[in-house]
C-alpha positions in Angstrom: -30.5 15.1 -40.3 -28.1 13.7 -37.7 -24.4 14.2 -38.2 -22.5 11.0 -39.2 -20.1 9.6 -36.6 -16.6 10.0 -37.8 -13.7 7.8 -36.6 -11.8 10.8 -35.3 -14.5 11.7 -32.8 -14.7 8.2 -31.3 -10.9 8.1 -31.2 -10.9 11.3 -29.2 -13.5 9.8 -26.7 -11.3 6.7 -26.3 -8.3 8.9 -25.6 -10.2 10.9 -23.0 -11.5 7.7 -21.4 -8.1 6.1 -21.4 -6.5 9.2 -19.8 -9.3 9.4 -17.1 -8.9 5.7 -16.2 -5.1 5.9 -16.2 -4.7 9.1 -14.3 -7.9 9.2 -12.4 -10.6 11.8 -12.0 -11.9 13.2 -8.7 -15.2 15.1 -8.4 -15.9 16.6 -5.0 -18.8 18.7 -3.9 -20.9 19.7 -0.9 -24.7 20.3 -0.9 -26.1 22.2 2.1 -29.8 22.9 2.6 -30.5 25.8 5.0 -33.8 27.2 6.1 -33.8 30.5 8.1 -30.1 30.1 8.8 -30.6 26.6 10.2 -28.7 23.9 8.5 -31.2 21.1 7.7 -29.1 18.8 5.5 -25.5 18.5 4.4 -24.4 16.0 1.7 -20.7 15.5 0.9 -20.1 13.9 -2.4 -16.6 12.5 -3.3 -16.3 10.5 -6.5 -13.2 8.9 -7.8 -13.1 7.5 -11.4 -10.0 5.4 -12.3 -8.9 2.0 -13.3 -8.5 -0.9 -10.8 -4.8 -0.8 -11.3 -4.6 2.9 -10.5 -6.9 2.5 -7.5 -4.6 -0.2 -6.1 -1.6 2.0 -6.7 -3.1 4.7 -4.5 -4.2 2.2 -1.8 -7.8 1.6 -2.6 -8.8 -2.0 -2.7 -12.0 -2.2 -0.6 -13.7 -4.4 -3.2 -11.4 -7.3 -2.3 -12.8 -7.5 1.2 -16.4 -6.2 0.8 -18.6 -9.1 1.9 -21.3 -8.0 -0.5 -18.9 -8.3 -3.4 -16.9 -11.3 -2.4 -19.6 -13.5 -0.8 -17.4 -14.1 2.2 -19.0 -13.0 5.5 -17.0 -10.2 7.2 -15.5 -10.6 10.6 -15.5 -7.6 12.8 -12.0 -8.5 14.0 -10.4 -9.2 10.7 -8.0 -6.7 9.1 -6.8 -6.5 5.5 -4.6 -9.5 4.7 -5.2 -11.1 8.1 -5.4 -14.9 8.1 -7.1 -17.0 10.7 -3.7 -18.5 11.8 -2.1 -15.1 12.4 -5.2 -13.9 14.3 -5.1 -17.0 16.5 -1.4 -16.5 17.2 -2.0 -12.9 18.1 -4.8 -13.8 20.5 -2.6 -16.5 22.1 0.2 -14.0 22.7 -2.2 -11.6 24.3 -3.5 -14.4 26.6 0.0 -15.5 27.5 0.9 -11.9 28.4 -2.3 -11.6 30.6 -1.7 -14.9 32.3 1.9 -14.3 33.1 2.4 -14.2 36.9 2.7 -10.8 38.4 5.8 -10.4 40.6 4.8 -9.0 44.0 6.4 -5.7 45.1 9.2 -6.1 47.6 8.0 -5.5 51.2 9.0 -2.2 52.8 11.5 -2.5 55.6 9.9 -2.1 59.0 10.1 1.4 60.4 12.0 2.0 63.7 10.8 4.3 66.4 13.5 6.8 65.5 12.1 7.4 62.0 9.4 10.0 61.8 6.2 9.0 60.0 5.2 11.0 57.0 1.7 11.4 58.4 2.8 12.8 61.7 
């Protein structure tokens, strides 16, 4: 006969889940498949389980910009928090810098016959 579920056990599970989501849980592992001392396959597994608030505290917020999750097509030139106006202004500054006239170098004074040439 199965054991009846007691409130204390579910309370313990809720506490554990709350602690994991609040503090975070990292699971890391590597799987390597070798045959006759030749590495055929390496799989690196890194898993982080935490709440969204905790993830944002540690700098993870990829879900805000993932085009598969947001429905907004990704631009290869966009960076996090980059608006179209700021990108355009940055491009215009670069173009202005490239289009700025280059000052020619001052001409060398003519050499006199008394000065030896460096190639002689």
